[in-house]
Backbone as a ProteinNet text record, in pm:
[ID]
protein_1_A
[PRIMARY]
MSDDTPRNRDGWDPFPSSRSDRQEAARKSGGTPQTRSPTYRLAFDDPDFLTREETRGVRLQLELMKPELAFLDAGILSTVVLFGGARIPPPGVAAWAARNETQKKNLEANSKFYEEARRFARLASQHSADSHGGKEFVIVTGGGPGVMEAGNRGAADVGAPSIALNITVPHEQEPNRFATPELCFNFHYFAIRKMHFLVRAKAMAIFPGGFGTMDELFEALALIQTRRMQKIPVVLFGEGFWRRVLNFEVLAEEGTIAPGDLDLITFAETAEEGWQAIRTFYGF
[TERTIARY]
-2872.6	-2901.1	-2962.1	-3027.2	-2991.6	-2977.1	-2948.3	-2845.8	-2914.7	-3034.8	-3091.9	-3137.1	-3098.8	-3118.5	-2964.7	-3060.5	-3008.2	-2884.7	-2747.2	-2632.7	-2531.4	-2502.5	-2431.4	-2252.9	-2142.1	-2024.5	-1979.6	-2091.8	-2014.1	-2099.5	-2124.4	-2228.1	-2403.8	-2472.3	-2586.7	-2612.4	-2712.6	-2835.7	-2994.6	-3049.6	-3182.5	-3279.3	-3254.4	-3333.5	-3339.2	-3488.6	-3474.7	-3320.7	-3318.9	-3245	-3268.3	-3203.4	-3238.1	-3315.8	-3259.2	-3205.3	-3415.6	-3405	-3562.4	-3636.3	-3683.5	-3788.1	-3795.9	-3716.6	-3684.9	-3807.2	-3753	-3825.1	-3993.8	-3965.1	-4084.9	-4152.9	-4132	-4180	-4263.8	-4101.9	-4135.8	-4273	-4241.1	-4380.6	-4466.6	-4546.6	-4664.1	-4652.2	-4528.7	-4638.3	-4714.9	-4808	-4857.3	-4974.6	-4998.4	-5167.1	-5258.1	-5229.3	-5316.8	-5304	-5338.8	-5357.3	-5210.7	-5243.8	-5157.5	-4958.4	-5034.1	-4872	-4798.8	-4905.7	-4821.3	-4783.4	-4811.9	-4798.3	-4580.6	-4526	-4394.3	-4375.5	-4461.7	-4419.7	-4433.2	-4400.7	-4477.9	-4338.8	-4295.4	-4147.8	-4068.6	-3981	-3876.4	-3766.1	-3741.1	-3713.4	-3529.8	-3494.9	-3321.2	-3330	-3456.5	-3489.9	-3608.3	-3543.3	-3649.9	-3555.2	-3506.1	-3417.5	-3451.5	-3614.7	-3593.7	-3635.1	-3615.6	-3598.7	-3427.6	-3352.1	-3215.2	-3200.4	-3241.5	-3167	-3242.6	-3257.3	-3320.6	-3253.7	-3264.3	-3137.1	-3137.7	-3207.3	-3219.4	-3135.4	-3126.3	-3097.5	-2930.7	-2842.7	-2731.7	-2600.1	-2642.1	-2581.6	-2529	-2653.3	-2672.4	-2593.3	-2607.8	-2543.6	-2356.6	-2349.6	-2151.5	-2141.5	-2228.6	-2195.7	-2149	-2276	-2270.8	-2143.6	-2143.4	-2015	-1857.9	-1874.7	-1781.9	-1712.3	-1865.5	-1894.1	-1861.9	-1940.4	-1887.7	-1747.5	-1681.2	-1549.7	-1534.2	-1471.6	-1439.1	-1447	-1573.2	-1634.9	-1541.5	-1552	-1519.3	-1374.3	-1319.6	-1130.3	-1131.1	-1191.9	-1185.3	-1282.5	-1300.6	-1381.6	-1263.6	-1107	-1084.4	-938.2	-921.4	-817.6	-686.6	-706.7	-616.2	-638.2	-461.6	-424.8	-362.2	-275.4	-198.5	-227.5	-167.4	-164.7	-96.7	-27	50.3	-53.4	-123.9	-208.2	-101.1	-125.2	-108.6	-174.8	-102.8	-223.4	-129.5	-171.3	-176.1	-310.3	-232	-319.9	-355.6	-528.8	-621.8	-590.8	-528.5	-519.9	-368.8	-271.1	-139	-227.6	-173.7	-210.2	-47.4	-88.6	24.7	124.9	224.1	322.5	289.5	263.7	288.2	106.7	29.5	-124.8	-122.6	-226.7	-211.5	-312.7	-276.2	-356.5	-478.7	-575.9	-674.9	-764.8	-690.8	-793.7	-695	-585.9	-553.1	-641.9	-591.8	-695.3	-623.7	-508.7	-407.7	-342.5	-201.2	-105.1	7.3	10.3	101.3	19.6	-97	-178.4	-88.9	-113.3	-97.2	14.9	150.3	296.4	287.1	240.2	372.2	219.5	150.9	69.4	156.1	204.3	229.7	358	474.4	572.9	574	493.4	478	438.4	340.1	301.8	462.9	556.5	635.7	600	546.2	482.6	451.2	357.1	256.9	298.8	407.4	551.4	543.8	633.5	718.7	613.3	497.8	370.8	359.7	355.9	235	397.7	544.7	612.7	631.3	631.1	606.2	506.1	367.8	279	333.5	430.5	458.1	555.9	599.6	708	643.3	573.4	506	449	305.7	250	353.6	457	569.2	570.4	680	658.4	557.8	406.1	332.7	381.6	278.2	245.6	380.6	452.8	610.6	660	567.5	603.4	495.3	389.9	292.4	167	144.4	34.1	-54.5	23.8	-58.7	-222.5	-138.6	-256.9	-188.1	-72.7	4	79.6	68.2	114.7	37.1	-92.2	-179	-205.7	-185.3	-221.6	-340.1	-336.5	-497.1	-477.2	-605.8	-604.5	-703.7	-733.5	-898.9	-971.5	-874.3	-996.7	-999.7	-942.3	-1003.1	-868.4	-877.2	-806.2	-635.8	-524.1	-410.7	-310	-286.3	-198.1	-215.1	-361.9	-459.9	-439.8	-474.1	-474.2	-359.2	-226.1	-113.3	-102.6	-144.7	-109.6	-208.1	-271.3	-379.3	-317.7	-308.4	-266.9	-97.8	-34.3	113.5	97	-28.7	-95.3	-127.9	-215	-186.7	-75.6	-69.4	103.8	125.8	108.9	199.2	101.5	-51.8	-164.2	-154.5	-162.8	-181.4	-323.1	-368.5	-515.1	-415.4	-546.5	-529	-713.5	-665.6	-822.3	-786.2	-949.9	-982.6	-1098.2	-1031.8	-1196	-1253.6	-1340.8	-1387.9	-1554.7	-1527.1	-1601.3	-1704.2	-1804.4	-1890.9	-1880.9	-1812.4	-1762	-1813.9	-1854.1	-1861.5	-1786.7	-1629.6	-1520.4	-1447.8	-1406.8	-1235.6	-1283.5	-1392	-1420.1	-1494.4	-1429.7	-1496.6	-1371.2	-1466.8	-1346.2	-1273	-1105.1	-1014.8	-1063.2	-1026	-1088.1	-897.1	-811.2	-680.5	-755.9	-819	-852.4	-891.3	-881.7	-967	-1055.1	-1214.1	-1325.7	-1397.5	-1354	-1373.9	-1362.1	-1234.2	-1221.1	-1196.4	-1298.6	-1398.7	-1486.9	-1446.6	-1607	-1632.6	-1695.2	-1820.2	-1797.8	-1777.6	-1817.7	-1908.8	-1987.7	-2039.6	-1981.2	-1904.9	-1841.8	-1763.3	-1656.6	-1504.1	-1414.4	-1518.2	-1476.7	-1463.5	-1556.3	-1587.6	-1455.8	-1415.3	-1304	-1212.5	-1161.6	-1003.9	-994.5	-1070.2	-1055	-953.3	-1111.2	-1071.7	-902.8	-833.2	-729.1	-638.5	-672.1	-541.4	-550.9	-679.6	-623	-623.5	-527.9	-446.5	-287.7	-248.1	-192.2	-51.2	65.3	178.7	240.3	264.7	315.9	203.3	257.1	235	290.4	253.2	369.8	257.5	298.8	241.7	285.9	220.7	353.4	218.2	329.2	239.9	93.8	30.9	-160.3	-199.1	-321.2	-428.6	-471.4	-524.6	-586.7	-612.3	-696.2	-757	-610.6	-581.7	-350.7	-310.5	-344.2	-299	-362.6	-468	-597.2	-520.9	-519.2	-466.9	-300.7	-240	-171.2	-142.1	-194.1	-170.1	-293.6	-360.2	-456.6	-310.8	-290.6	-202.3	-75.2	-34.8	87.4	34	-89.6	-138.4	-174.4	-195.4	-210.4	-58.2	5.2	117.4	165.2	184.3	258.6	158	10.1	-38.2	-63.6	18.3	11.1	-133.8	-233	-334.4	-353.1	-173.1	-184	-44.4	10.6	139.2	193.1	336.8	509.9	456.5	436.6	472.3	497.2	628.4	704.6	567.6	559.9	540	626.8	594.6	713.2	676.1	724.8	681.5	722.6	709.6	853.1	801.2	932.7	925.4	931.5	1060.6	1111.7	1143.6	1139.9	1139.3	962.6	878	733.1	711.8	698.5	698.6	745.6	875.3	907.7	893.2	856.2	772.8	651.3	612.1	470	481.1	493.6	478.2	600.5	698.5	774.7	809.1	801.3	778	890.3	1065.1	1161.6	1065	957.8	920.3	809.4	745.6	680	774	865.6	978.8	1024.3	1062.9	1158.4	1054.6	910.7	750.3	733.7	794.8	740.9	598	561.9	403.8	395.6	563.1	593.7	669.4	721.9	856.9	999.5	1098.1	1190.3	1173.3	1160.9	1161.1	1052.2	938.9	803.9	865.4	982.3	1072.2	1065	1108.4	1123.2	1060.8	897.7	810.4	798	873.5	785.4	978.6	932.6	1060.3	1039.8	1195	1186	1222.3	1185.7	1212.1	1192.7	1290.5	1178.4	1198.3	1300.2	1248.6	1134.9	1075.2	990.1	1085.5	1203.1	1303.4	1375.8	1371.1	1420.7	1266.9	1114.5	1083.3	1027.7	1029.8	1026.8	1116	1253.5	1337.2	1378.2	1317.4	1259.9	1177.7	1100	948.6	1053.6	1146.2	1216.4	1290.4	1377.3	1461.9	1339.5	1304.5	1137.7	1092.9	1110.7	1045	1109.5	1268	1371.3	1386.2	1317.8	1322.2	1436
-4093.3	-4011	-3918.7	-3839.9	-3632.4	-3569.4	-3462.7	-3403.8	-3311.1	-3323.6	-3226.9	-3324.9	-3426.3	-3547.2	-3526.9	-3507.4	-3461.1	-3526.9	-3434.2	-3487.9	-3422.3	-3483.7	-3455.9	-3484.3	-3381.6	-3348.7	-3509.1	-3669.3	-3770.1	-3901.7	-3784.5	-3832.6	-3851.7	-3955.2	-3990.9	-3862.2	-3822	-3799.5	-3834.1	-3885.9	-3970.2	-3818	-3682.8	-3600.8	-3536.7	-3446.5	-3383.8	-3222	-3145.4	-3019.3	-2987	-2835.5	-2712.8	-2590.8	-2627.9	-2530.8	-2664.6	-2741.5	-2766.1	-2694	-2741.5	-2682.5	-2524.4	-2422.9	-2338	-2273.3	-2393.5	-2360.2	-2331	-2484.4	-2552.3	-2417.3	-2408.2	-2278.9	-2163.7	-2107.5	-2005.6	-2025.7	-2137.8	-2125.9	-2148.3	-2208.5	-2194.9	-2012.6	-1945.6	-1898.9	-1733.5	-1659.6	-1552.4	-1627.6	-1799	-1784.5	-1769.4	-1739	-1773.5	-1699.6	-1615.7	-1534.4	-1593.1	-1708.6	-1798.2	-1814.8	-1881.7	-1854.2	-1732.7	-1596.5	-1476.9	-1489.2	-1494.3	-1409.3	-1477.8	-1366.4	-1451.9	-1505.8	-1559.2	-1641.7	-1769.6	-1803.4	-1927.3	-1948.9	-1820.8	-1840	-1967.7	-2041.6	-2085.7	-1991.8	-2092.8	-1984.8	-1935.4	-2073.3	-1968.3	-1888.2	-1919.8	-1825.7	-1693.3	-1678.5	-1577.5	-1440.8	-1358.4	-1227.1	-1161.2	-1119.2	-1064.2	-1122.3	-1296.1	-1352.6	-1334	-1343	-1342.6	-1228.7	-1140.4	-992.4	-947.7	-1040.4	-991	-997.7	-939.8	-901	-1019	-1129.9	-1266.6	-1311	-1330.2	-1446.2	-1369	-1302	-1270.6	-1379.7	-1459.1	-1555.6	-1693.8	-1684.8	-1751.2	-1636.3	-1509.3	-1462	-1508	-1468	-1460.3	-1653.6	-1685.7	-1885.8	-1920.5	-1831.7	-1806.1	-1758.9	-1622.7	-1567.6	-1597.6	-1731.4	-1817	-1933	-2006.2	-2084.2	-2104.1	-1980.1	-1935.9	-1941.4	-1854.1	-1846.8	-1955.1	-2054.1	-2197.3	-2280.7	-2313	-2378.5	-2360.5	-2228.4	-2126.7	-2192.4	-2170.2	-2214.3	-2414.4	-2440.7	-2599.7	-2600.8	-2590.3	-2669	-2537.8	-2485.7	-2413.2	-2509.8	-2563	-2616.1	-2549.9	-2404.8	-2293	-2373.8	-2389	-2435.7	-2362.6	-2195.5	-2154.3	-2011.1	-1904.4	-1793.9	-1657.9	-1626	-1472.8	-1297.4	-1283.5	-1232.9	-1047.1	-974.1	-838.1	-736.6	-690.5	-535.1	-444.6	-282.6	-115.4	-84.8	79.7	171.7	171.7	126.7	210.7	300.7	435.7	622.4	579.3	497	515.1	534.7	582.3	538.2	472.1	434.6	382.5	519.5	417.3	561.8	644.5	831.2	819	911.6	856.1	852.4	985.1	1035.2	1201.2	1109	1149.5	1113.4	1120.5	1042.2	1092.9	1110.6	1047.8	1068.9	1225.2	1254.9	1388.9	1485.7	1511.9	1659.5	1816.7	1735.5	1855.1	1828.8	1980.2	1980.2	1864.4	1891.6	1807.1	1654.1	1546.5	1472	1410.6	1571.2	1469.4	1490.8	1513.5	1500.8	1362.7	1298.3	1146.3	1098.1	1071.2	982	895.4	1030.8	1065.4	941	1028.4	1027.9	836.5	747.1	663.9	576.9	646.1	541.3	383.2	452.1	309.5	219.9	210.7	61.2	-1	127.2	46.2	-78	-4.7	-102.4	-198.1	-192.5	-314.4	-387.8	-395	-458.9	-518.9	-471.6	-607.6	-687.4	-588.2	-691.2	-809.3	-757.1	-892.3	-975.5	-956.7	-1018.3	-1136.7	-1064.4	-1141	-1265.1	-1233.9	-1337.4	-1438.4	-1402.2	-1518.2	-1588.2	-1573.3	-1594.2	-1702.2	-1644.3	-1706.2	-1878.4	-1802.9	-1956.8	-2055.6	-1947.2	-2051.6	-2144.8	-2075.4	-2156	-2298.7	-2245.7	-2330.5	-2455.3	-2404.2	-2507	-2594	-2495.1	-2612.3	-2557.5	-2580.8	-2573.5	-2437.8	-2369	-2246.3	-2236.6	-2332.1	-2401.7	-2281.7	-2316.3	-2225.8	-2125	-2026.2	-1915	-1774.4	-1799.8	-1714.5	-1566.3	-1488.8	-1397.9	-1322.3	-1275.8	-1220	-1180.6	-999	-868.8	-882.8	-699.6	-670.8	-603.1	-640.1	-614.1	-511.9	-396.2	-218.3	-183.6	-61.3	-28.2	15.1	135.2	95.3	-14.4	-68.6	-114.7	-246.1	-248.3	-452.1	-447.2	-382.9	-399.4	-410.7	-322.5	-357.4	-503.5	-627.2	-736.1	-797.5	-759.8	-867.8	-829.6	-784.4	-739.7	-797.3	-768	-813.5	-1037.4	-1067	-1222.7	-1244	-1110.8	-1145.1	-1147	-1059.5	-1027.6	-1177.2	-1274.2	-1383.6	-1513.8	-1465.2	-1555.6	-1645.1	-1577.1	-1666.3	-1628.8	-1693.4	-1630.2	-1567.8	-1440.7	-1412.8	-1367.7	-1394.8	-1396.4	-1231	-1119	-1034	-1081.3	-1029.7	-1013.7	-888.4	-834.2	-688.7	-684.6	-566.6	-552.8	-426.3	-431.1	-345.1	-211.6	-98	33.6	96.2	257.4	384.9	377.7	372.3	490.2	402.7	391.7	296.7	169	65.1	-104.9	-90.6	-105	-178	-228.6	-382.3	-490.4	-398.7	-478.3	-408.6	-459.2	-444.6	-587.2	-697.6	-674.9	-807.9	-884.7	-911.4	-1015.5	-1070.8	-1260.1	-1388.2	-1368.7	-1352.9	-1352.8	-1460.8	-1529.2	-1728.9	-1691.7	-1614	-1605.8	-1424.5	-1354.3	-1255.9	-1230.7	-1199.3	-1243.6	-1092.2	-1123.9	-963.3	-992	-907.3	-898.2	-747.9	-839.3	-726.3	-775.4	-848.1	-867.9	-883.5	-743.2	-713	-879.8	-898.3	-1011.6	-1146.7	-1139.6	-1303.5	-1252.6	-1166.8	-1122.6	-1153.4	-1055.2	-1137	-1248.8	-1316.6	-1463.6	-1543.4	-1463.9	-1554.2	-1544.2	-1392.3	-1336.6	-1435.6	-1427.9	-1533.4	-1716.6	-1736.3	-1837.3	-1987.2	-1941.9	-1955.4	-1886.3	-1849.4	-1722.7	-1787.2	-1802.4	-1839.5	-1730.8	-1648.8	-1517.6	-1370.4	-1258.5	-1124.5	-987.4	-967.2	-804.3	-737.1	-661.4	-512.4	-384	-268.7	-153.4	-71.5	67.1	196.1	181.6	182.5	214.3	288.9	335.2	345.1	254.3	325.2	171.8	76.9	49.7	-43.1	-161.7	-110.7	-176.6	-160.9	-96	-129.2	-181.3	-196.4	-285.7	-441.6	-493.8	-578.9	-631.6	-605.2	-609.3	-634.7	-595.5	-549.5	-688.8	-740.2	-848.5	-937.2	-939.5	-1118.2	-1055.3	-987.7	-962.9	-1008.9	-992.3	-1083	-1214.5	-1187.8	-1358.1	-1479.1	-1405.3	-1477.6	-1484.5	-1351.1	-1327.4	-1390	-1422.3	-1483.2	-1601.1	-1674.6	-1834.7	-1881.3	-1764.5	-1823.2	-1836.8	-1815.9	-1884.2	-1911.5	-1930.8	-1957.3	-1912.5	-1871.9	-1804.9	-1806.6	-1691.2	-1680.9	-1504.7	-1552	-1454.3	-1321.3	-1144.2	-1065.6	-976.7	-901.4	-856.6	-680.8	-587.8	-425	-342.6	-389	-231.3	-118.5	-64.6	65.9	128.8	81.8	90.6	229.4	339.6	456.6	516.4	449.7	507.4	451.9	307	226.5	304.2	343.2	369	550.6	612.3	760	768.8	631.5	590.8	530.6	418.3	349.6	323.8	318.3	303.2	169.9	47.6	-37.8	-39.8	-19.8	28	59.6	129.5	203.5	161.4	41.3	-91.7	-149.5	-236.4	-280.7	-237.6	-165	-30.7	-46.3	66.5	-7.2	-59.3	-199.1	-316.3	-407.4	-330.6	-395.6	-472.8	-515	-632.2	-670.3	-759.6	-841	-839.7	-837.4	-786.4	-806.3	-977.1	-1065.9	-1092	-1005.5	-926.7	-898.5	-803.4	-678.5	-765.3	-953.4	-1102.7	-1131.1	-1051.8	-1105.6	-970.6	-891.5	-819.5	-804.4	-809.5	-789.8	-679.2	-615	-463.6	-519.6	-450.2	-476.2	-359.1	-336.3	-142.6	-224.7	-386.7	-400.8	-527.1	-579.8	-682.2	-812.6	-843.2	-939.2	-968.2	-809.3	-830.5	-896.5	-862	-902.2	-1078.4	-1101	-1209.9	-1312.4	-1250.8	-1344	-1437.5	-1260.4	-1242.7	-1422.1	-1445	-1555.8	-1712.9	-1682.3	-1789.4	-1826.7	-1746.1	-1808.6	-1851.5	-1806.7	-1848.8	-1986.7	-2000.2	-2167.1	-2257.9	-2228.5	-2315.9	-2305.5	-2246	-2249.4	-2182.4
-1528.7	-1395.5	-1538.6	-1450.4	-1499.6	-1447.7	-1521.8	-1402.3	-1258.8	-1226.7	-1208	-1072	-1127	-992.8	-823.1	-705.9	-654.8	-587.2	-592.4	-570.2	-401.1	-326	-224.2	-266.6	-183.5	-161.3	-270.7	-167.4	-191.3	-359.6	-386.8	-518.1	-446.3	-425.1	-447.1	-251.4	-382.5	-197.7	-206.8	-220.2	-159.9	-141.3	-155.1	-72	-184.4	-213	-319.2	-282.8	-326.3	-358.9	-295.8	-238.4	-263.6	-330.3	-394.3	-570.4	-559.9	-601.9	-640	-582.1	-429.1	-300	-350.3	-352.9	-401.5	-539.6	-685.2	-771.8	-773.3	-710.6	-689.4	-576	-511	-378.9	-532.1	-565.9	-661.6	-731.1	-776.4	-906.8	-814.5	-704	-648.1	-575.3	-521.8	-459.4	-543.1	-528.2	-577	-583.2	-563.2	-672.2	-482.9	-360.3	-258.7	-198.5	-80.6	25	88.7	126.4	239.5	136.2	18.4	2.4	-80.9	-82.9	-94.9	40.7	182.4	322.9	315	324.9	451.5	469	576.1	612.5	576.8	460.3	355.1	273.8	262.5	202.8	265.7	226.6	249.5	333.9	420.4	580	479	392.7	378.3	199.1	133.1	55.1	43.7	263.6	271.8	351.7	254	307.7	399.2	431.8	572.1	665.8	697.4	784	778.4	713.1	690.8	725.5	720.5	816.7	914.6	977.8	1103.6	1203.4	1266.4	1404.3	1448	1505.6	1545.6	1495.1	1383.2	1270	1256.8	1328.5	1270	1264	1350.5	1469	1276.2	1164.4	1121.7	1008.6	977.1	863.1	923.3	1039.1	1052.6	1025.5	1030.4	975.1	831.3	784.9	648.1	573.2	615.8	571.8	572.9	687.8	750.3	613.3	602.4	484	373.4	316.2	157.8	121.7	142	127.9	148.6	274.1	288.7	222	146.1	12.4	-100.7	-88.3	-281.8	-234.2	-146.6	-113.3	-172.6	-103.7	-113.5	-222.6	-330.8	-457.3	-502.2	-480.6	-645.7	-543.3	-455.7	-442.7	-378.9	-295.8	-214	-79.4	-47.6	70.4	131.9	71.5	164.6	79.9	132.8	93.1	210.2	85.1	97.9	148.5	219.9	300.5	248.1	106.9	155.1	155.1	286.2	257.7	189.9	312.2	244.7	179.7	155.6	162.7	-3.1	18.7	-74.6	-195.3	-90.1	-127.1	-203.5	-170.8	-232.1	-444.8	-506.5	-647	-709.8	-852.7	-938.8	-943.6	-968.5	-996.3	-1160.3	-1112.8	-1300.2	-1289.5	-1191.7	-1178.8	-1048.5	-1079.3	-927.1	-844.2	-687.4	-553.5	-564.2	-626.7	-631.1	-467.5	-408.6	-257.9	-238.3	-188.6	-136	-82.6	42.7	16.3	55.9	45.7	25.8	-13.9	-60.9	-172.2	-90.4	110.6	185.2	132.1	146	176.1	-61.6	-150.8	-309.6	-273.1	-260.5	-259.8	-189.4	-88.8	26.5	-64	-58.6	-155.1	-231.7	-344	-495.1	-530.2	-396.3	-352.9	-270.2	-213.2	-221.1	-333	-437	-523.8	-551.7	-496.2	-549.5	-477.6	-401.9	-264.6	-333.7	-492.3	-523.4	-640	-713.2	-776.7	-647.5	-621.1	-440.7	-437	-421.7	-423.8	-523.9	-647.4	-769.9	-806.7	-741.4	-790	-667.6	-655.4	-494.7	-481.8	-512.3	-573.8	-695.6	-772.2	-850.5	-864	-762.3	-749	-705.1	-583.9	-448.5	-553.7	-646.6	-736.9	-831.7	-889.7	-978.2	-902.1	-780.4	-684.3	-694.4	-670.7	-627.4	-773.8	-881.2	-1055.7	-1026	-1025.9	-1051.3	-994.4	-788.3	-717.8	-675	-649.4	-584.6	-730	-781.3	-893.5	-899.3	-816.4	-759	-692.2	-595.2	-435	-285.2	-317.6	-235.2	-213.8	-146.1	-138.4	-215.4	-229.4	-317.1	-259.1	-372.7	-301	-307.8	-141.5	-116.4	-55.6	-146.5	-47.3	-34.8	44.5	46.3	-95.8	-166.7	-292	-304.9	-333.5	-332.2	-389.5	-436.2	-471.7	-493.1	-474.3	-431.4	-439.1	-240.7	-243.1	-301.9	-297.2	-290.2	-389	-516.1	-648.1	-704	-693.4	-709.3	-721.6	-522.2	-515.7	-621.6	-679.1	-725.7	-853.5	-949.4	-1048.1	-1003.9	-936.4	-1022.9	-1022	-979.3	-994.3	-1117.6	-1118.9	-1291.5	-1370.2	-1314.2	-1427.9	-1476.3	-1431.4	-1428	-1471.3	-1467.8	-1537	-1386.6	-1248.2	-1163.5	-1106.9	-993.1	-970.3	-834.4	-763	-643.6	-596.2	-427.1	-374.6	-364.7	-372.7	-281.2	-232.9	-116	65.9	75.4	-9.2	-49.5	123.9	144.8	280.5	193.1	255.4	228.2	354.3	287.1	298.4	326.8	295.6	199.3	101	152.8	66.2	-9.7	-110.5	-193.1	-176.6	-189.9	-189.7	-289.7	-434.9	-498.3	-576.1	-630.3	-641.5	-746.9	-726.4	-855	-942.9	-1097.7	-1156.4	-1217.4	-1129.2	-1126.6	-1022.5	-946.4	-875.1	-962.3	-965	-974.6	-924.1	-1070.2	-1033.1	-965.5	-935.6	-839.4	-736.2	-763.9	-556.3	-520.4	-581.8	-542.1	-426.7	-289.2	-194.1	-148.1	-140.4	-32.8	104.6	186.5	372.8	384.4	507.1	560	678.5	763.6	909.8	872.5	937.1	932.3	1058.3	1102.1	1169.5	1149.6	1067.1	947.1	869.2	809.6	702	746.6	821.3	922.2	940.3	993	953.8	860.3	784.3	559.9	572.6	671.3	617	613.8	822.3	821.1	883.5	788.5	896.4	755	650.5	548.7	547.6	620.5	560.9	630	494.7	548.7	585.2	573	512.9	502.2	594.6	604.4	502	400.8	351.1	375.7	423.5	500.6	419.3	376.7	311.9	376.1	365.3	442.4	396.6	536.1	476.8	592.2	608	724	843.8	925.7	1003.1	946.9	839.6	853.4	801.3	762.2	730.1	905.2	954.8	1072.7	1148.7	1139.1	1237.1	1206.9	1116.1	1034	1077.1	1083.5	1138.2	1293.2	1400.3	1514	1564.2	1470.4	1481.8	1447	1389.8	1369.7	1446.4	1449.1	1567.1	1707.2	1771.7	1856.4	1892.9	1826.8	1726.1	1739.5	1730.6	1719.5	1868.1	1919.5	2033.3	2142.4	2139	2230.7	2185.5	2089.5	2036	2011.3	1911.8	1871.8	1703.2	1659.2	1532.5	1512	1368.6	1416.1	1419.9	1396.3	1354.8	1236.9	1156.5	1035.5	1009.6	924.7	871.7	807.9	901.7	873.6	847	746.2	635.4	679.2	661.7	698.1	546.3	485.8	362.1	433.9	413.1	385	622.1	552	745.3	757.4	716.5	703.2	853.7	699.3	764.2	860.4	865.9	963.4	1108.1	1176.5	1180.1	1279.1	1160.4	1149.7	1258.2	1191.4	1260	1367.4	1374.8	1561.6	1572.9	1697.1	1795.3	1850.4	1793.3	1883.9	1985.1	1951.8	2031.3	2168.1	2200.4	2289.5	2387.3	2286.2	2353.6	2420.9	2348.2	2497.9	2604.6	2534.7	2657	2830.3	2776.6	2861.1	2958.1	2867.4	2934.9	2868.3	2755.1	2763.7	2633	2563.5	2474.6	2549.8	2528.7	2574.7	2476.4	2470.5	2430.5	2280	2290	2231.9	2059.3	2126.8	2028.1	1964.6	1971.8	1796.3	1660.4	1774	1606.3	1542.7	1580.9	1497	1399.9	1346.3	1270.8	1171.8	1026.7	943.3	857	814.7	764.5	569.2	531.2	371.7	329.6	183.3	126.2	-42.6	-101.7	-258.7	-215.3	-304.6	-365.3	-290.7	-340.9	-304.9	-193.9	-134.2	66.6	145.4	80.9	117.2	109.8	34.1	-52.8	-53.4	4.4	71.3	153.2	247.7	479.4	456.3	314.8	363.4	375.4	208.2	151.4	256.5	338.6	422.1	547.1	623.3	693	683.4	528.6	499.9	422	403.3	409.1	220.6	141.8	-5.4	-92.2
[MASK]
++++++++++++++++++++++++++++++++++++++++++++++++++++++++++++++++++++++++++++++++++++++++++++++++++++++++++++++++++++++++++++++++++++++++++++++++++++++++++++++++++++++++++++++++++++++++++++++++++++++++++++++++++++++++++++++++++++++++++++++++++++++++++++++++++++++++++++++++++++++++++++

C-alpha cells in the first residue's frame, strides 16, 4: 500500500482524500474559463467562500475542531491555565508598554510576577512530566509576551510542552518563542479561544493583568458559580493587587453573589504557595 493511499483515522478509507482532490483541482485550474471561475473551486479550498459572512458558523466549527484534533493527537488530557498581563516585563527589562512614569514604575515593580509565573509553570510542568508523562497539568497561556511568556518559558525550562492560544488583535499578540510550536494556535473568535482555555482546565493561575485577564477570570468564575463547569482551583497571585482592583467582599455584602462564592478564589504570593493550593485541592 503506497504512502498516498487514502486512510481514515482507523486505517482504510475507500474514498479519495480531500488532499488529492485539492491537488487535482489545482492542476486543472486555469485551463478554461470554466475552471478559472471562482465557482469551480472546491468549497473547502475557496478562501473567498469560507470568509463570507454567511459561513461564520462553519468557521466557528473549524476553530473549535482544529486545536481539538491537535490536542488529541498530542495526547493532552488536562491543562493549567496561566493568565496575566502582557505588558509586565521580565525582571531587569524596561517596561516597553509604559505610557508615563507612573506606569513605568509600577510595571517594572510588577516584574516580580513574571518570575513567579515562570517558577509556577516550572513546578506544574515538572509534576506533569514526572507523574503523567507530560499529558496532564500542561501549561496553557494566551501565547503573548509578559506573564504569558513567563508561563511558556517556565515549561520550556524543564523541557516540557506548553500550549499557546493566540488571538488576532492589534497589539502585543505575537507568539512568544517559548511555546511548543506544534501546540501554538491562532484564533479569530474570542468565544472559541475561551472554550479551549477551559475545556481541559484543572486549575487556573491568574497573575495581575488588564481587561483580558479579568475577562477570563470572571468567565471562569461565572461558569463555576453556575455549575456549568466543575469546580477547579482559581489562584490569584498578588493579593494586594487584586484587593486594590476588585473588592469581592462588596459583591457578597451587596448580595449580588453568595457569601460562599468567595471560597471559589484562593490568594497566593509565591509560585510554591500557588502550586500547593492546587496540590491540596487534588490531594497529591
